[in-house]
Every structure is written in structure tokens, then in C-alpha cells.
N, C-alpha and C positions, 0 to 999 in steps of 0.2 A: 166583277172576278172573274177573268179568262182562267178558270185551273189550267194544270200543268197535263203536259198528253207528250204521246212521244208520236204521233203521228207526223210524214214529212213536211213538206212547205207545200208540196200538191192535193192533199190532203183538201178535202170540200169541208164544212161547215157542220156539217152532222157527222163526219166521221170524229172531227174532231171532239161531237159534244158527246157520242156516244164513247169513243176511248178511256173519256175524263168522269163522265158519270156513271162507268164499270172497273173503275181505278179502285180498289176499296184502299191505299198506302196511306189515304186519309183518313181512314176507319183505325185501321191496324196495325201505320205504322210505330207508331207510341209506340205499342203495350211488347211491337218486334225491338226499337228498340231500349225497350226497359226487359226483354230478356237476355238480352245478353249478357255469356258470360254467368247467367244465374245460377248457371245447372253446376258449377264449379265453385259455389259462393257454401248459401245456402236452400237447396232445392225445396221446395214446394212435398208437402209427399206423397200427393196427389204426381210426384215425376218419374216418383221411384220407381215403381217397377217399368217404366219403360225407357231409363237409363242403364237399370239391369241388367234388360235386355240390350239395349245398345253395347255396356260394354261386356258383354258376353259371361257376367256371371246369376248366370238362371240355374247354372250345375254347385252352386254352390249354397242353393239361397233354401233348400231343404235345413242345412243349419248350419245356418247364420243367420236366424230369423231377424235382424238388426239391419232394418237396409241401412238408412245412414251408415252405419261401421261397416258393412259388405264393401257400398262400394266406398268412399277412404278409403277401407285398407289392399281392397279387392286388387284392384288394379295395379298400385303393386305389388302384389302375391301371384296375377297373370307374367309380369315381367321376369321374373324369378321361378313359376314355375315349372316340376320336372327335378328341381335341385334341394338340397338338405333345407336350403333360410326357407325353403315354398316352406316345406313341413312344418318352423318353428312358428313361423309368424301365422300358417291355421288355427299351431294348435294353441295359441297363445288368443287369439279369439274367442277360445272355451275356456281361458284361462287357467292351462297348463303349459307344462316347460318338459323335455325331454333328451336321448339319447335315443341316434340312430344304430341298431346294432344288423351292420347288413351277414348275411352268412361267408363262410368266406371262400376263394374260389374254383377252389379246391376240390365244391363239393357239385354235386350233380344235379340239386333247385340251388347255383349262386346266388341267382336272384332278390331272395325269399327275404324278407328285411323284420326284424323288429326292431319293437319301441319299446326303450328305457322311459316307463315316468317319473318325473319324478316325485310322483307322491300316488294312494291309493284314490281313484274316480272314489267323487260326491254321489251321482247314484246310476243306474243299470245307463239311465236313458242318456246319459253323457258318451259312454261308448262308441253307440252307433253314432256322435255325431262324431264322438276323434275317429271314429273308424269309416267314414265317408271325404272329415277335411284331410286326411294321408294322404287316403288312395287316392284321390287329384291331386293333389302335391306331387306325387310321387309321377318319375316318367312309368313311360307303358308296359319299359318288358319289366319293370317292379315289380314283384305280390306284397301286399302285408296283410300278416298271417296271426300275426299274437303281438300283444302291448300287456306288459309284466311291471310291477315295483312287492314289493318287499317279501315275492316268494319265487322263486328262479330255481326251476331243480330242469335240466336238462338231461337229454337221452344221450345211451352215451355211443360213446367215438371212438373205435379199436386201435388201442393206441398211441392216441393221442390225449387223454387226459386221466384220471381216475378209475379207480371202477366208483368207493363209496359219493354219495351227493348225486348221482347220478341216476333214470331210470333207464332201461334198456330198451325200447326202440320210440319213446311220444315223450315231451318236452309237458313239465306239468298247464294246467289253465285248462279252463271249460267255454263251451260256443253258451255264446247264449239269444236266442230270436232276434230274423231281421239283422245280423251280423254273421260273417264264414270264421271273421276273425275268433282265435283261443286269444281267453284274458284269465288274469295267473297275477293276484291278486294272497295278498297276506299282511293281517297287520298282531305285532305282539302285543300284549299288554302283561305287565309286570308288577309280579305284588311281592309286598315285602312286608312280613307278619308276625305280631306280636301275639301268640296264644297266651290268651286271656284265662282267666281260671273256673269260669262259667263252661268253655273251650272244652276244658279243661278236665272236668268235674263229668260232663256227662261223653265223654270220654273213655272215662273210668282211670284214668290215670292221673288222676292230682295228687299231690302231697305235697306240704303242710311247710311251710319255709321252719329254713332249721337255724339264720339264720349260720353263726361260726360252728353252730354242731355239725360235727358228721350223723350223715348218716344213718339209721340203723334200719336193721330186717326191718324186713316189712311183704307185703299180699304180691306184692311185683316182684320182677326179672331184677337179682344184683347184676344194678351193671355195669359194667365193662369197660371203667375210668381207671385211670392208671391210679396210684394211690397218693403220688402228688395231687391229682384233681382237687380243688378247693370245695367247701358246701355247697355252698348255689350249680358249681358245674355238673358235680355225681345227683343234686337231682337233675340236672334239666335232661340229662345222659339217659337216667333212669326212668323220666317220664316216657322219654322219644322211643326208648327201647320196649314200652311198655303197649306204647298203640298196637293198633290189631293191623296184624300183617294182610297182603292182599292188593287189588287192582283197586288204586285212588280212582273217580269219577268229576270231571268239573261240573259243576249241575248251574244251568240256564233258566234263570227267570223274568218274568214281564214286570209290568207299573206294579199289577197289583201280589204279586208273590207266587203269581202260580207258576208250577213247570215246566217253562218253557221245552226243554232235554236233557239227556245225559249223554253228557263227550265223556268216556274213555283215554284214563292218559295212559300215554305212550312214554310218562316217567315219574319211578315213585325212588328216590334215592334221601339218606341220609346225609348230609350235603356237610364240604366244611370253609371256609372262605381261605382264597389259593389265590394270588396274581396267575396262576396257567389254566384255571378249573379253566372244566368244562361249556359249565353253566355260565350265564349270564343277566341279573335281577337291575340293572340301570349300568354304572357304572364298576358293581360290586361282582367278580369273577366265583365261582365254586366248585372245590372239585370233589369226587365220589369221597365218601370217609366210611367203611360198613360198622367201624365200633366206637365206643364216643365220639359218637358228629349231640348235637344241639341243633342240630338244626335238620326240618326235610323238605327235601326240594321233590316240587310235584308242576307237571309239566303236561299237559290236554291241549291240539291245536285240533280246530273241525275241519271239516271236507267242507270242496266246493256244494255249493245248496244244500249245508247239517242250519236245518232253522229257518229257510227261504219262509218270507215273506213277516217274521216276527223281529221285535225288537228285545233283545235281553238290557235291563237296566240292573243288573244284579249276578253277580259269580261267587260260586264261592264249590268248597272240596268233602266233598264223601271221601274217609280216605283208605273204604275197605267197602266194595259190594259186591254182588254179583247178577249174573240178566235174573229179572223174574223167569217164573214158567213160562213159559210161550213166544220166550226171545231166542236167539240163535245164541251160543254159549258166546259167539265169537263178536258182537255188534259190537259198532264202532262206534251207533248213534242210535238213540234208545230215547225215545217220549217218557212224557208223566209217564209212574207206574215200574218204567218198563225197568227198575233195580231193588235187586232185598238188598238197603244199606247195614256196612257191623260197626254203624256209630253215627253217630251224627253230622250235619253239614257245618263245617266251619272254614273261618278264611273271608267269611264275607263281602262281595269289597262291592260298592255301589259301582255300574258302566256306560259306556251305554252303545250296543254294540247293535247295527240294521246288518242284520242277516244273509248273506247276498250269495247269491249263484257262482260269482266268482272269486271270490274273498274267502280267503282260513282265516280265520281267527284264535295264535294262539294266548293262549296265558297260562301264564307262569310265573310261581307263588316259593318263594323260601318262606319258610314257617316255626317260627323262632318260640324253641321248646326251655 
């Protein structure tokens, strides 16, 4: 059988034979035909690095290690790159969503951009990936410099914002290695705790219930309660009034019960339920009540980096304590052994708090006496 060739009719038998014998189509033709459109369906893993190069997606590869996902989504991302849609698409690869927060045109640095994430990051490694895909998705004229969720305190802008809840010259947040972006996250933990007899006895304020019988005189301050109060209400008022005054501290413990650190409380007030109250625990709001209260509100918020590298499995409160000798009187975070308590740890509650460099943990509790 004479093999096909592309030689002209004037070619010699030797030329036609050489052409046919060196033609590789007979050996690879079937494979070439089988490869057609294969890269558009389910390409073999060995092809993926070459397809990433072909489509110009190599700069995304450090942040989206799943190459199948990168190739499937990356082409559509390239078509909208430089628009908000590309940012949203890229964040979706990482399991996040966000709203863009652009600087107003009146500002000197009008091109800086922040993103308001819908939740706190899962871990700090995600921040590097969020930084990478967001920066690659934005127009060249835009600079991604800050991301936040749950804790967002802005710098003061003269004449356009309130004095309260602002900083003089900086936005809240902290930076981590390998990223120039500032990150500001906050997580709340609400505790609604009824004080137990053991806790009240440890505080030295326990009063035996009297039922409907009015309270008698005792070795505690007489409560500032209305004469119309029932005996049980007056008993609660009396116990709260007898709690030692002082600075409260949140106590964080690890899985073994060892103290990770103490955080100075930024609020310690007797409160009452009030729809317009300034403190909130879940769906309930509370207002300060300086006399006749039966509930104590305590709140502490860690700073960025407090307890970094540790995980708290419980948190409680010491209602009155001072820094131990050798520690600064105004310290806000102290290690184990850093305070001298005037009472026991109360309202200890199981939690799971992984301390990070970019997250402030806010623990707030209402203690019912």
C-alpha cells in the first residue's frame, strides 16, 4: 500500500518515499484528534500548569491553589478584572463576601479602598490570600489598605463626623507580616448569668432567702430599695450593694484551666432593663441604675494581639482586683499572676476564643443577683 504524501506529481519515487516515511501523522494523528477540546472539558492534571500559563492566571496561583477552580473561574475573572465584580468573584473563591468602602472624592487619597467583610476571618493565613486576590482584582489606580468586620473605628474628619467613636488620626486595626493591609476585626461574646449560691457566698454577700418575710438587719449595708419592694427584690438589691467596689477583670483560661491572661474591664455598672439602654446582651438592653439595681453589667475588650497564640476555653470575671506588685497600675492586659483579686472568679462560661493579632474580643455579661 502506498502511503499518502504531499509531493508534486513531478517528484521522484525516492522523494515520495522519504515524505511518507517521515510523516508522523500516522503515529500521532489519532491522539491529536482525541485532544481536541479536551482542555475545555476535564483536562488531565498534568495539563493544568500549562493552561494556567496560557490563560495568564499565574499571578493568582499563590492565592487559589486549586488549579481546576482557578482555570474554571479565572477566565471569567479576567473579563471583569478592574471592576467591583472581579473583587466579589475573587473573594468568593476563598469563601468570603464583602462590600467595597471607597474613600470620598474630596479626600486627598481618594483612591484608597477598604472592604467590609461579612464575617471575621477564619485564620490569619486567609488574610494574605484576601489581600492578594483583592489587590489583583482592583484597577491599578486603586490601593487596598484596610479590611474590617465587627470593629470599625474611624479617624476623625473635621466638620463631617461626631467627636465620639472616632480616633484622632488613625483607623482601628493591626497589620501582620507579608501584608501591608490593616485589618480590624471584633467578636462579641454575650453572657447572661444568674449568680449561684456558691458564688455569692465566695463574694461574702449571700443572704438566706426569707420568702415573703421582709429583710432584717444584718452585717451588710442596708439596700437603697423602695419601701414598696418585695422581700426577694430587696434581698437581690442588698447582695449587689454589698459586692466590693473596684476594677473588674476578665479572666481567660486554656483547656487545662490555666490562666492565659487578665483583661481590665472597661465597664462595671449596676443596670436595669430598659428599651433605650446603652448596653445590649442579645436582644435585651440595659441602662445604668446607680441605686436599687439587681443586675451588674461587666464588659472587657481585648486589644489587638492580647493572648496571641493561645486559645481560651473559658472566661469569667473577678469583680474587684488591682495589678500585682511589679506591674504597671494602669496595665490593661496582664499575664497569669498579674492581679491581686479581692474576690473569686464568677460567671465562668465555656467559650472558644482563638486570640489573634487582628481581632479584638469583647466579652460582656449581665450578672443577676
